C-alpha positions as CSV (number, residue, x, y, z in Angstrom):
1,M,-7.8,-15.1,-72.2
2,R,-4.4,-15.3,-73.9
3,H,-4.2,-16.1,-77.6
4,Y,-1.1,-17.4,-79.1
5,Y,-0.2,-16.9,-82.9
6,T,2.1,-18.6,-85.4
7,A,4.9,-16.4,-87.0
8,D,2.9,-16.8,-90.2
9,E,-0.3,-15.3,-88.9
10,I,1.6,-12.3,-87.2
11,R,3.3,-11.7,-90.9
12,A,0.0,-11.9,-92.5
13,A,-1.3,-9.3,-90.0
14,E,1.6,-6.9,-90.5
15,A,1.3,-7.1,-94.3
16,P,-1.6,-4.3,-94.5
17,L,0.0,-2.0,-92.1
18,L,3.5,-2.3,-93.8
19,A,1.6,-1.5,-97.1
20,S,-0.2,1.5,-95.5
21,L,2.4,3.0,-93.2
22,P,5.7,4.8,-94.4
23,D,8.8,2.8,-94.6
24,G,10.1,2.0,-91.0
25,V,7.1,3.3,-88.9
26,L,6.1,0.0,-87.9
27,M,9.5,-1.0,-86.7
28,R,9.9,2.2,-84.8
29,R,6.6,1.6,-83.2
30,A,7.8,-1.8,-81.9
31,A,11.1,-0.4,-81.0
32,Y,9.6,2.3,-78.9
33,G,7.6,-0.1,-76.9
34,L,10.8,-2.3,-76.5
35,A,12.7,0.7,-75.4
36,T,9.8,1.8,-73.0
37,A,9.8,-1.8,-71.3
38,I,13.7,-1.8,-71.0
39,A,13.7,1.7,-69.3
40,A,11.2,0.3,-67.0
41,E,13.5,-2.8,-66.2
42,L,16.5,-0.4,-65.7
43,R,14.5,1.7,-63.3
44,A,13.3,-1.3,-61.2
45,R,16.9,-2.6,-61.2
46,A,18.8,0.6,-60.6
47,G,16.3,3.2,-59.7
48,A,17.1,5.6,-62.4
49,L,18.3,5.7,-66.3
50,A,20.9,8.2,-65.7
51,G,24.2,6.4,-65.9
52,R,22.9,3.2,-67.0
53,C,24.7,1.1,-70.0
54,V,22.9,-1.2,-72.4
55,C,24.4,-3.3,-75.0
56,A,22.4,-4.5,-78.1
57,V,23.6,-7.8,-79.5
58,V,22.5,-7.4,-83.3
59,G,21.9,-9.8,-85.7
60,S,20.8,-9.4,-89.4
61,G,17.3,-8.2,-90.4
62,D,14.4,-6.6,-88.7
63,N,15.1,-8.3,-85.3
64,G,18.4,-6.7,-85.2
65,G,16.6,-3.3,-86.3
66,D,14.3,-3.4,-83.5
67,A,17.4,-3.8,-81.1
68,L,19.1,-1.0,-82.7
69,W,16.2,1.3,-82.7
70,A,15.4,0.5,-79.1
71,A,19.0,1.3,-78.2
72,T,18.7,4.4,-80.1
73,F,15.6,5.7,-78.2
74,L,17.2,4.7,-74.8
75,R,20.4,6.8,-76.0
76,R,18.2,9.8,-76.7
77,R,17.0,9.5,-73.1
78,G,20.5,9.4,-71.5
79,V,21.4,5.9,-71.4
80,A,24.9,4.8,-72.5
81,A,24.4,2.4,-75.5
82,T,26.6,0.1,-77.4
83,A,26.0,-2.5,-80.2
84,L,27.7,-5.6,-81.0
85,L,27.0,-6.5,-84.6
86,L,27.2,-10.3,-85.2
87,N,27.0,-9.9,-89.1
88,P,28.0,-6.3,-90.0
89,E,27.5,-6.5,-93.7
90,R,23.7,-7.5,-93.1
91,T,23.2,-5.0,-90.2
92,H,19.8,-3.1,-90.7
93,A,21.2,-0.1,-92.3
94,T,18.8,2.5,-91.2
95,G,18.5,1.6,-87.6
96,L,22.4,1.6,-87.4
97,A,22.5,5.0,-89.1
98,A,20.0,6.2,-86.4
99,F,21.9,4.5,-83.5
100,R,25.3,6.2,-84.5
101,A,23.7,9.5,-85.0
102,A,22.2,9.3,-81.6
103,G,25.9,8.8,-80.2
104,G,25.8,5.0,-80.0
105,R,29.0,2.9,-80.4
106,V,29.8,-0.2,-82.1
107,V,31.8,-2.5,-80.1
108,D,33.6,-5.9,-80.4
109,T,32.5,-7.2,-77.1
110,V,29.7,-6.8,-74.5
111,P,31.2,-4.0,-72.2
112,T,31.7,-5.5,-68.4
113,A,29.9,-2.4,-67.2
114,A,26.7,-3.1,-69.1
115,D,23.6,-3.0,-66.9
116,L,21.4,-5.0,-69.4
117,V,21.8,-6.8,-72.9
118,I,19.4,-6.7,-75.6
119,D,18.9,-9.9,-77.6
120,G,18.4,-8.8,-81.2
121,V,20.1,-11.7,-82.6
122,V,16.9,-13.6,-84.3
123,G,13.4,-13.3,-84.4
124,I,10.2,-15.5,-84.9
125,S,11.7,-16.8,-88.4
126,G,14.5,-18.0,-86.8
127,K,15.4,-21.8,-86.6
128,G,17.7,-23.8,-84.6
129,P,20.2,-22.9,-81.8
130,L,22.4,-20.1,-81.7
131,R,25.4,-20.0,-84.0
132,E,28.8,-20.4,-82.5
133,A,29.6,-16.4,-82.5
134,A,26.3,-15.8,-80.7
135,A,26.4,-18.8,-78.4
136,D,29.9,-17.3,-77.1
137,V,28.5,-14.0,-76.6
138,F,25.6,-15.1,-74.6
139,A,27.7,-17.7,-72.4
140,A,29.7,-14.7,-71.4
141,V,27.0,-12.5,-70.6
142,E,25.4,-15.3,-68.4
143,A,28.6,-15.9,-66.8
144,A,29.0,-12.2,-65.8
145,G,25.3,-12.2,-64.6
146,I,24.2,-9.5,-66.7
147,P,20.2,-9.4,-67.5
148,V,19.0,-9.9,-70.9
149,V,15.9,-8.6,-72.7
150,A,14.9,-10.4,-75.8
151,V,13.4,-9.0,-78.7
152,D,10.1,-10.9,-79.7
153,I,11.5,-14.3,-78.5
154,P,15.0,-15.5,-77.0
155,S,17.1,-16.4,-79.8
156,G,17.8,-20.1,-80.1
157,I,14.3,-21.1,-79.1
158,D,11.9,-22.3,-81.6
159,A,9.1,-19.8,-81.8
160,Q,6.3,-22.4,-82.4
161,T,7.4,-25.3,-80.5
162,G,9.4,-24.0,-77.8
163,A,12.1,-26.6,-78.5
164,I,15.6,-26.0,-77.3
165,T,18.1,-28.0,-79.2
166,G,21.3,-26.2,-78.6
167,P,22.9,-23.1,-77.2
168,A,20.0,-20.5,-76.5
169,V,19.5,-17.3,-74.7
170,R,18.3,-17.0,-71.2
171,A,16.3,-14.1,-70.8
172,D,15.0,-12.4,-67.9
173,L,12.3,-10.5,-69.9
174,T,10.9,-10.9,-73.4
175,V,9.0,-8.2,-75.1
176,T,7.1,-9.1,-78.0
177,F,5.0,-7.2,-80.6
178,G,1.4,-7.5,-81.9
179,G,0.5,-11.0,-80.2
180,L,1.9,-13.7,-78.1
181,K,3.6,-16.7,-79.8
182,P,3.4,-20.2,-78.7
183,V,7.1,-20.1,-77.4
184,H,5.9,-17.7,-74.7
185,A,4.1,-20.5,-73.1
186,L,6.2,-23.5,-74.1
187,A,9.7,-22.2,-73.0
188,D,11.0,-20.3,-70.6
189,C,11.1,-16.5,-71.8
190,G,11.5,-15.0,-68.4
191,R,8.5,-12.4,-67.8
192,V,7.0,-11.7,-71.0
193,E,5.5,-8.3,-72.0
194,L,3.3,-7.7,-75.0
195,V,3.6,-4.4,-77.0
196,D,0.3,-3.4,-79.0
197,I,1.6,-2.3,-82.3
198,G,-2.0,-2.1,-84.2
199,L,-2.2,-5.6,-85.6
200,D,-5.7,-7.0,-86.6
201,L,-5.3,-10.4,-85.4
202,P,-7.4,-13.4,-86.7
203,H,-9.2,-16.1,-84.4
204,T,-6.6,-18.5,-83.4
205,E,-7.3,-22.0,-81.8
206,V,-3.9,-22.1,-79.7
207,L,-5.2,-20.4,-76.2
208,G,-4.6,-20.0,-72.8
209,F,-6.6,-19.2,-69.4
210,E,-6.0,-16.4,-67.2
211,A,-7.5,-16.3,-63.6
212,A,-10.5,-14.3,-64.8
213,D,-11.5,-17.0,-67.3
214,V,-11.2,-19.9,-64.8
215,K,-13.1,-17.8,-62.4
216,A,-16.0,-17.1,-64.6
217,R,-16.3,-21.0,-65.4
218,W,-15.6,-22.3,-62.2
219,P,-18.9,-23.9,-60.8
220,M,-20.2,-22.0,-57.6
221,P,-23.5,-23.0,-55.9
222,G,-26.5,-20.9,-56.7
223,A,-29.6,-20.1,-54.4
224,R,-31.6,-23.1,-55.9
225,D,-28.8,-25.6,-56.2
226,D,-28.3,-28.9,-54.2
227,K,-25.8,-31.6,-54.0
228,Y,-27.2,-33.2,-57.0
229,T,-27.8,-30.2,-59.4
230,Q,-23.9,-29.4,-58.8
231,G,-22.8,-32.5,-60.4
232,V,-22.4,-35.8,-58.9
233,T,-18.8,-37.5,-59.6
234,G,-18.0,-40.9,-59.8
235,I,-14.6,-42.2,-58.8
236,M,-13.0,-45.7,-59.7
237,A,-9.6,-45.6,-58.4
238,G,-7.2,-47.1,-55.9
239,S,-6.5,-50.9,-55.2
240,A,-5.1,-52.9,-52.1
241,T,-1.6,-51.9,-53.5
242,Y,-2.5,-48.3,-54.1
243,P,-5.2,-47.1,-51.8
244,G,-3.7,-43.7,-51.6
245,A,-4.5,-43.0,-55.2
246,A,-8.2,-43.5,-54.5
247,I,-8.0,-41.0,-51.5
248,L,-6.1,-38.3,-53.4
249,C,-8.4,-38.6,-56.5
250,T,-11.5,-38.5,-54.5
251,G,-10.3,-35.8,-52.1
252,A,-9.4,-33.7,-55.0
253,A,-13.0,-33.9,-56.5
254,V,-14.4,-33.0,-53.1
255,A,-12.3,-30.0,-52.9
256,T,-13.1,-28.8,-56.5
257,T,-17.1,-28.7,-56.3
258,S,-19.8,-28.7,-54.0
259,G,-21.7,-31.6,-55.8
260,M,-22.0,-35.1,-54.6
261,K,-19.2,-37.6,-54.5
262,R,-19.5,-41.3,-55.3
263,Y,-16.5,-44.0,-54.9
264,A,-16.8,-47.3,-56.2
265,G,-13.9,-49.8,-55.5
266,S,-11.9,-51.7,-53.0
267,A,-10.6,-48.7,-51.2
268,A,-13.9,-47.7,-50.0
269,A,-13.2,-47.7,-46.4
270,E,-9.8,-45.9,-46.8
271,V,-11.8,-43.2,-48.8
272,V,-14.3,-42.6,-46.5
273,S,-12.1,-42.6,-43.5
274,H,-10.5,-39.6,-45.2
275,W,-13.6,-38.1,-46.7
276,P,-16.7,-39.0,-44.9
277,E,-18.9,-36.9,-47.1
278,V,-18.3,-39.5,-49.8
279,V,-20.9,-42.2,-50.7
280,A,-18.9,-45.3,-51.2
281,A,-19.8,-48.6,-52.8
282,P,-17.9,-51.7,-53.6
283,N,-18.5,-51.5,-57.3
284,P,-19.6,-49.3,-59.9
285,H,-23.1,-51.2,-60.4
286,A,-23.8,-50.4,-56.7
287,A,-22.6,-46.8,-57.0
288,G,-25.8,-45.1,-57.9
289,R,-26.4,-42.2,-60.2
290,V,-23.4,-40.1,-61.6
291,Q,-22.9,-37.6,-63.9
292,A,-19.0,-38.1,-65.0
293,W,-16.5,-40.9,-64.2
294,V,-13.0,-40.8,-63.3
295,V,-11.4,-44.0,-63.8
296,G,-7.7,-45.2,-63.4
297,P,-5.5,-43.8,-60.7
298,G,-4.0,-46.8,-58.6
299,L,-6.2,-49.1,-60.1
300,G,-3.9,-51.6,-61.5
301,T,-4.1,-53.4,-65.0
302,D,-5.8,-56.6,-63.9
303,E,-9.0,-58.1,-65.2
304,K,-11.2,-56.3,-62.4
305,A,-9.5,-52.7,-63.5
306,F,-10.1,-53.4,-67.3
307,G,-13.8,-54.4,-66.2
308,A,-14.0,-50.7,-64.3
309,L,-12.8,-49.0,-67.7
310,T,-15.0,-51.0,-69.8
311,F,-18.0,-50.1,-67.7
312,A,-17.0,-46.4,-67.6
313,L,-16.7,-46.0,-71.3
314,S,-19.8,-48.0,-72.0
315,T,-21.9,-45.3,-70.4
316,A,-23.1,-42.0,-71.9
317,L,-21.4,-40.1,-69.5
318,P,-18.1,-38.0,-69.5
319,V,-15.2,-40.1,-68.6
320,V,-11.7,-39.1,-67.4
321,V,-9.2,-41.8,-68.1
322,D,-5.9,-41.7,-66.3
323,A,-3.0,-43.5,-65.0
324,D,-3.4,-47.3,-65.1
325,A,-6.6,-46.9,-67.2
326,L,-4.4,-45.3,-69.8
327,T,-2.2,-48.3,-69.9
328,L,-5.1,-50.4,-70.5
329,L,-6.6,-48.2,-73.1
330,A,-3.2,-48.2,-74.9
331,T,-3.7,-51.8,-75.6
332,Q,-7.3,-51.6,-76.8
333,P,-7.9,-48.2,-78.4
334,D,-11.0,-49.4,-79.9
335,L,-12.5,-48.9,-76.4
336,V,-13.3,-45.1,-77.3
337,A,-13.8,-45.5,-80.9
338,G,-17.2,-43.9,-81.9
339,R,-17.9,-42.7,-78.3
340,K,-20.3,-40.1,-78.3
341,A,-20.0,-38.6,-74.7
342,P,-16.8,-36.7,-73.8
343,T,-13.7,-38.5,-73.1
344,V,-10.6,-36.7,-71.4
345,L,-7.3,-38.7,-71.4
346,T,-4.7,-37.5,-69.2
347,P,-1.1,-38.9,-70.0
348,H,2.1,-38.1,-68.9
349,A,5.0,-38.4,-71.7
350,G,5.5,-42.2,-71.1
351,E,1.8,-42.9,-71.3
352,F,1.3,-40.7,-74.3
353,A,4.0,-42.9,-76.0
354,R,2.1,-45.9,-75.2
355,L,-1.3,-44.4,-76.3
356,A,0.5,-43.1,-79.6
357,S,1.8,-46.4,-80.4
358,G,-1.6,-48.2,-79.5
359,A,-3.3,-45.9,-81.9
360,G,-1.5,-47.8,-84.8
361,G,1.0,-45.2,-85.8
362,S,-1.7,-42.8,-86.8
363,A,-1.0,-40.4,-83.8
364,T,2.7,-40.1,-84.3
365,S,5.6,-41.6,-86.2
366,D,7.9,-40.8,-83.5
367,P,8.9,-43.5,-81.1
368,A,10.0,-41.3,-78.6
369,A,6.6,-39.1,-78.6
370,P,5.5,-36.7,-77.7
371,G,8.9,-35.1,-79.1
372,E,9.7,-31.6,-79.4
373,D,6.3,-30.4,-80.9
374,R,4.1,-31.2,-77.9
375,V,1.3,-29.0,-79.3
376,A,1.3,-30.9,-82.8
377,A,1.5,-34.3,-81.1
378,T,-1.2,-33.6,-78.6
379,R,-3.6,-32.6,-81.6
380,R,-2.7,-35.9,-83.4
381,L,-3.5,-38.0,-80.5
382,A,-6.8,-36.2,-79.8
383,D,-7.9,-36.7,-83.4
384,A,-6.8,-40.4,-83.4
385,F,-8.8,-41.0,-80.2
386,G,-11.4,-38.7,-80.8
387,A,-11.0,-37.5,-77.2
388,T,-9.6,-34.6,-75.3
389,V,-6.0,-35.0,-74.5
390,L,-4.2,-33.3,-71.6
391,L,-0.6,-33.8,-71.9
392,K,1.0,-33.4,-68.6
393,G,4.3,-31.5,-68.2
394,N,5.8,-28.0,-66.7
395,V,3.6,-26.8,-69.5
396,T,0.3,-28.7,-69.9
397,V,-1.0,-28.8,-73.3
398,V,-4.8,-29.6,-73.7
399,S,-6.4,-30.4,-77.2
400,D,-9.7,-31.7,-78.3
401,P,-10.6,-33.2,-81.5
402,S,-11.9,-29.8,-83.1
403,G,-8.1,-28.5,-82.7
404,A,-8.5,-26.3,-80.1
405,V,-5.5,-26.0,-77.9
406,Y,-4.9,-24.6,-74.3
407,L,-1.5,-24.1,-73.0
408,N,-0.9,-23.7,-69.1
409,P,2.5,-23.1,-67.9
410,A,2.8,-24.1,-64.4
411,G,5.5,-21.5,-63.6
412,G,7.5,-24.0,-61.4
413,S,7.7,-27.8,-61.1
414,W,6.0,-28.2,-57.7
415,A,3.4,-30.3,-59.2
416,A,6.0,-32.8,-60.2
417,T,5.4,-35.2,-57.2
418,A,3.8,-38.5,-56.8
419,G,0.1,-38.6,-56.7
420,S,-0.3,-35.3,-58.1
421,G,-1.8,-36.6,-61.2
422,D,-4.4,-38.4,-59.1
423,V,-5.3,-34.9,-57.9
424,L,-5.6,-33.4,-61.2
425,S,-7.9,-36.2,-62.5
426,G,-10.1,-36.0,-59.7
427,M,-10.6,-32.1,-60.3
428,I,-11.3,-32.6,-64.0
429,G,-14.0,-35.3,-63.1
430,A,-15.6,-32.9,-60.9
431,L,-15.6,-30.1,-63.4
432,L,-17.0,-32.3,-66.0
433,A,-19.8,-33.6,-63.5
434,A,-20.8,-29.9,-63.1
435,G,-21.2,-29.3,-66.9
436,L,-18.1,-27.7,-68.2
437,P,-16.9,-28.7,-71.8
438,P,-14.2,-31.2,-71.5
439,V,-11.4,-29.1,-73.0
440,E,-12.3,-26.3,-70.6
441,A,-12.7,-28.6,-67.6
442,A,-9.2,-29.9,-68.3
443,A,-7.7,-26.6,-68.7
444,A,-9.3,-25.1,-65.9
445,A,-8.3,-27.8,-63.7
446,A,-4.6,-27.7,-64.8
447,F,-4.6,-23.8,-64.0
448,V,-5.9,-24.2,-60.4
449,H,-3.7,-27.4,-59.9
450,A,-0.7,-25.5,-60.8
451,R,-1.9,-22.6,-58.7
452,A,-2.4,-25.0,-55.7
453,A,0.9,-26.7,-56.0
454,N,2.6,-23.1,-55.9
455,A,0.5,-22.3,-53.0
456,A,1.6,-25.4,-51.2
457,A,5.3,-24.7,-51.9
458,A,5.0,-21.2,-50.4
459,D,2.8,-22.3,-47.3
460,P,3.9,-21.9,-44.3
461,G,6.3,-19.2,-45.3
462,P,7.9,-17.1,-48.2
463,A,10.9,-19.8,-48.9
464,P,9.5,-22.7,-51.0
465,V,9.3,-25.8,-49.2
466,P,9.0,-29.4,-50.6
467,T,5.5,-30.2,-51.3
468,S,3.3,-33.3,-51.8
469,A,0.0,-34.5,-53.5
470,S,-1.8,-34.1,-50.2
471,R,-0.6,-30.7,-49.8
472,I,-1.6,-29.8,-53.3
473,L,-4.9,-31.3,-52.5
474,A,-5.1,-29.2,-49.4
475,H,-4.6,-25.9,-51.2
476,I,-7.3,-26.4,-54.2
477,R,-9.9,-24.3,-52.4
478,Q,-7.4,-21.6,-51.6
479,A,-6.3,-21.3,-55.3
480,V,-9.9,-21.2,-56.4
481,A,-10.5,-18.4,-53.7
482,G,-7.7,-16.4,-55.1
483,L,-8.8,-16.5,-58.9
């Protein structure tokens, strides 16, 4: 499980170590880990350290000190090291003295011969975009194609929200200390490596699944299971205009678990022609017993669709509300008020804004919701509706009313295709029917959905190819098998 910590939580965990260790020991511990990661990067790119050249771009404070000490350790291992000081009068004095004593040189520009640049401009306390001088330096570095290793976070990116509001460093590798920060999931930090510096960190509510976590939770049939005990998923999706949404959503549920699937709606013939294992009915009243409902994809927003939504929400069953059903719910948010059974809302940014507005402003004061702080906005909406909210995007944010948050970076944008959300909602519904808690069902589905999209893009060969919702659906089982 990945755990993400705020800057305040990291600083609080550092305080006892800073008080108990001799001055500078914790910084050198972190810098040694940074230098080790940089050395590995240099070897991977050039095969050896000898003859390599690094340049540390150094800001004020401890982040610049980390960069200087790392450059010092590299210099002691035979690497040519230079440092560009953005604020000389506020440079970390001890780090600079050690750097110079090791033979490091202070320069005015990044050498054109540099094999790698260390971003030591600002750390987790930094706010806002790069200032002009730093922005000019890194614009030149990027233009020259020099790889960058960022210290803790790429400078110019908000450590908590991952927001980029102006010039920022584009890092190939980010080396962070003690614990991951939300930015490492919410923004492009390149490859992220975590250096253990001995922090005793508290429980955190911001998490991220790894493959082993999803595998441990994914429903697999046991020796005594049958089609009913593995969860019966009900799907209300599709219409005469959008029968494909019903096919995709139902097919995704079929691919996700081995339990029974029931479809209720006007696209019954189309669904059964694609998925003959599905039991279809013209309406939910005739569908039979289910253990979770998915309602909304391609359903429309007419009176019949509204009836399907109210039917699902009036049950004591878990319900996934997606697509058109979210549009309907935004007009009548009281439909979920006081609901005891789990409800999972799966909006994209536009649907999120409508839901937030429908919540009477209690979920956000920003008409352009979710805005830059997607985690905080998702938490507010979950609290306002008393539901689990999955905010779609390149980084999926899942929050439940308890405040727990799961972040899932997709690692690409292959899932950004028409019908992809219909697939995701069918997956969540099947996991809910199998008994997973709603926040875990949503987070696990998002994880496998992203893996399936990436696998679809890589099939049939190593070069990424255009993908589609149907191709994502076809790779769900492959993605689960690869956990």
